[in-house]
Residue, then its C-alpha position, 0 to 999 in steps of 0.5 A: m631537408k625534404t619531407a620526402e626523404i624523411k618519409d622514405l627513412v621512416e616508412r622503409r621496411p625493414f626499418r633501418p636505424f638513422a640519426v639526424r643533426l639539427t641546426n642547433g647541434a642537437q642529434y637524435s638517433f632513431k634505433d627502432a621504428r618505435d622511436v619515431g612518430a610523424p604526421k602524414d605530411y612529415r613536416l614534423l618528427i617526434y623522437f621518443g626517447r627513454s624518458e623524453a619526447v622531442r618534437i623536431d621541425t624537419d626544416s631544422i634538420v641539416e644532416i642525416f646519418e644512416r646506420 
C-alpha cells in the first residue's frame, strides 16, 4: 500500500470514513478524524479505538474500504 494513498485518505477534508484490512485479516474502521494518527511520513497508522490503540504498519495493509 502506498503511503501517498494513506496520506490522502487521512488528510482529505471533509474527513470521510474508511476502513483497512491487513495481511493477518484484521480490519480497522476509521469513522472519525480522531480515530487515526500518523507521523509525517505515513509509514505507520495509529488506530484509536474506544479502549485500545493499535499501531499499523502501512506495508501490512492489503485493502482499503471507503465508506
